[in-house]
N, C-alpha and C positions, 0 to 999 in steps of 0.2 A: 504493500500500500504506500502511496506517495506520502511521505512524512509531513508535507505541507498541508495535507488534509486534516491532520490532527492538531488539536489545541488552537483552533480558530474560533473567534466569537464574532457573530454579526450583531452589532448593537443598533437596534432601532431607535430612532430619535424620540425622546420623551417630551421634547420642547420644539415647537415650531413644526414646519412641514417636512415630511420625509417622503420623497417621491417613490422610494422602493415599496412602501406600504400600498400606495395607489397602484403601482405596477403589479403587486401580488393580487390585488382585487381585480385588476384588468385581465390578468391571465386567468383568474378563477372564473370570471363571468363568461369568458370565451369557452372554458371547459364545460361550464353548465350548459351552454347552447349546444356544444358538440355532443354532450351526453344525451341530448334529446333528438339528435338527428343522425349520428354516426351508426351505421350498421356493423355487425360482426365485431363488436367491441372486444370480445374475448380473445380475438386474434391479434389485437393491437396492444395487449397488456394495459388496457384502459384503466384498470383498477389501480395501477401504479402512477397514473398522472391525472387523467380526466376526472376520475371518481374522487379525487382529493380536493375538489373545488369547495364543497360545503365545509368540511373540516378546516380548510384554510381561511375561509370567510369568518368562521366562528373564532379561530385563533386571533385574527385581527380584531374582532369585536372585543374579545377579552383584553387584549393588549391596550386598546384604546380606553377601555374602562378603568384599567388599573395603572396606566402609565404615570399618573401623577401621585400614585400612592393610594392605599385603601382608605385613607382618611378623607379623600375627595370623592369617594365612590357614591356617596349619598346624592351628589349633584346629578347623577344619572337617573335618579327617580323623577324625572321631568315628564309626567304623563302627558301633558299638553304637547310637548315636543314630539314624543313618540307617536301620538295620535296624528299630528299634522304631517310628520315626516314619513311614517310607515303605514299606519292604518288608513288614513284618508285616501291616498292614491290607490291603495290596494282595494278598498271597498268600492271606490269609483270604477276601477277596472272590472271588478266582479259584476257590478250593476250593468255596465255596458255589455259585458259578455252575455249575461242573462237575457238582456233585451234582444240582442242579436240572435241568440240561440232560439228564443221563444217566438219572436215575431218575424224573423227573416228565415231561419231554418225550420221553423214550425215544429220545434221540439216540444214534448209534453212538459208543461210548466211545473207541475208537481214533482215529477221525476227529476227534472233538471235542477230545480231548487234544492231538492233533497240530496242529490248527488253532490252539489256544490257545498252544502253544509257538512256532509259526512267526509268530504275530501279536503275540507279546509280552504276551498277555493276552486277555481276552474283553470285547468292548464297544468303542464308539468312543473314540478317544484313548488306548488302552492303550500306545501307543508313547511317550507323554510321560514315563512313569515311567523308562524306560530312557534317555531324553535327559537327564532331571534327574540321574540317577546318573552319567552320563558327564560332565556339567558339574561335579558334585561332585568328581570326580577331576581334571578338567582345570584347574579354577580355581587350586588351589595351585601347579600346575606352571607355568601362565602367569604367575602372580604372582611366583614365584621367578625365572623367566627374565627377566621385565621388570625386576625390581629389581636383579638381579645382573649381567645381560648387556646388555640393551637400554637400561635407564636411563630409559625413558619417552619418549625423543626422537622415535623414528620408529615408534611403536606402530601408528598408523593405516595407514601405508604398508606395514609388514611384514604386518599382517593382511590388507590388500587383496591383496598379492602371494600370500600363503598361500592365501586363499580362491579366487583365480583358479586357482592350481595344483590345488587340490582339485576344483574344477569340471571342469578339464581331465582330471584323473585319473579321475574318475567317468565322464566321457564315453568315454575310451579303453578302460577295462576293462569298460564296460557293466555297472555294478554292478546286481545284481538289485533290483527294486522293493521286495520284502519286506525285504531287508537294509537298503537305503537308508532305508526308513521308520523303522527302529529305531536308526539312527546319528545322531550329533549333527553330522555334517559340514556339513549345510546351515545350522546355527545358530551356527557357530563365531564368525562376525563379531560376534555380539551380546556376546561376552566383551569385545572391544575397546571397543564402545560403552558397555557397562555400566561398565567400568573408568573411562572418561572421565566418566561420571556422578559417580563418587566423587571425581574429581580437581577438576573444574571445574563440577559441577552440570549441569543440562539447559539449555544455552545456546541462546537463540533470537536469532539475529542473521542478517545477510544471507547468510553462508556456510551456516549450517545450514538456513535456509529454502530456499536454492537446492538444496542436497543433498536436502532433503525432496521438493521438486517433481520432481527427477530420479528419485527413488524412485517417486513417484506415476506418472510416465510409464511406467517399467518395469513397475510393478504392473499398470497398465491394459493395457499391451501384452501382457504374459504371460497376463493373464486373458482378454482378448477377441480375441486373434489367435492364429494357429498358427505365428508366426514362430519359427524355430529358429536360435538364435545359438550353437550348439555350434561349437567346444569351449569358448568363453568362459563359457557358461552351460549346465549340464547339463540337457538337455531331458527332463523327467519329469512325473509327476502333481503334484508339489509346485511348482506354477508360480510362486508368488510368494516362495518360500523361497530367495532368492539374496542374496548380500551387498549388492548395490546397492539392494535393496528396503528395507533396515533403517534407513536414515537417517530415513525418514518416521515410523516407529513410535517411534524413540528421541528424536525432537525435536518435530516439528509435531503429531503425533497426541497425544503426552503433554501438550503445551501446550494443545491443545483440551480434553482431558479435565480438565486443571487449571482451565481457565476454567469448564467445566461444574460442577466440584467447588465452585468459589467461588460460583457462582450457585445451587447446589442448596439445598433446604431442609434444615434440621437433621435432620428425620426421614429424608430420602432419603440424606443422608450417613451417618447411623447405620446404616441398612439395608445399604448397600453395604460399609461398614466391617465389619459383622458377617459378611457373606458373605465378605469378604476374609480374616478371621481363620479362617474354616472352609472356605476354598477347596479344600483338599485332600480333606476329607471329602465336600464337595459333588461334587468331581470323581469320586471313587470311586462315590458313589451314582448319579450320572448314567450311569456305565458299566453299573451293574446295571439301572437303569430302562430304558435303551434296548435292553438285551439281551432283556428280557422284555415290554416294552410291545407291544401289538398293532400290527401293520403297518397301513398304509393299506388294503391289500387285505383284511385281516381285519375291518376296520371298514366294509367296503363296504355292509353292510346298512343303514347310516344313510341312504344314498341321495343325499347331497349332498357333493360333494368339498370344497367350501369349509368346510362344517361339520366334516368329518373333519380337515382341516388345522388348523383353529382348536382343536379338541378336543385334538389331538396336541400342539400348541405349549403350550397352557395346562397340560395335565396333566403332560407330561414335565418342563416347567420347574418347576412347583409341587412335584411329587414328588421332584425332584432337590435342591431348595433347602430347603423349609420343614421337612421332618423333621429335617434336620441342625440348623437354627436352633432348632427346638423342643427338641431333645435338649440342645444345648449351653447354651442360655440360659434354659431353664425347668426341665427335669428336674434339671440339675446344681445349680441354685439350690435346688430343693426338697430335694435330697439334703444339700446343705450346711446348710440350716436344720434339717433333721431330726437331723443329726449334732451 
């Protein structure tokens, strides 16, 4: 192993603007879109890159909440802010989707509304809003408990035991798949790892590399085999969303992205940073795009399955990203100049 890989620390800025954080968010939102349009993902080792998007988003959320210290975490309890920033645009999107589905596509109103409620929204990734909100409330509690009771000494051990207990609980009560999808249970360990980011940075050393490779082994095992390790790991459709899988995304994967960031051109960095700044708007738009974009079956008249796949990837990705960038960084500038 290259010795330069060992004992390196990526320090994220706790004060001011850090473009690498926006870069991480930009890469993650692209992965989210690709997760919803790329076929044959199992042949691309997608679980080792594209499927890490949501854990990466949540790690960034934890870092942002804790970066000024747990003493400031109560500030995050701004319910008005989270309503206007997160819920208001989300609810507006759901209402528009329901109106189009019911009145334009002539879907059954009762069934459509029921499905939207049970799924936490309409379109791929709708569960993420509810995970984000649960983290919003969990983070101040964890910060308070860690500061006043635990003191930071055994945080990793306590979270490991807690997550094993949660895995066993889910196994024994056979939590329904629809409910499990909307709960933050499978992501709780990321709170611990994100907190460690704020304390010591993203450390790349022999220990974190070893933990990362252990994560990779479990990710590959859960992805490509049908091994059932219950009750230690809840056996469900979220195959790689277990606590033991998150060391990889928190350390080695971010390190690799940091290297790519350093090697990237100025234009590419700027593009992904812009996408990162608008990642939530892009996320909402991709939910709308994938809800109404023609399925592969509807495009069968093209006659070539490879062309259909390529068209779907290019159009869904473009329609999810570029309208948001155009609105935020062109139309807003035009309005500002006119005013």
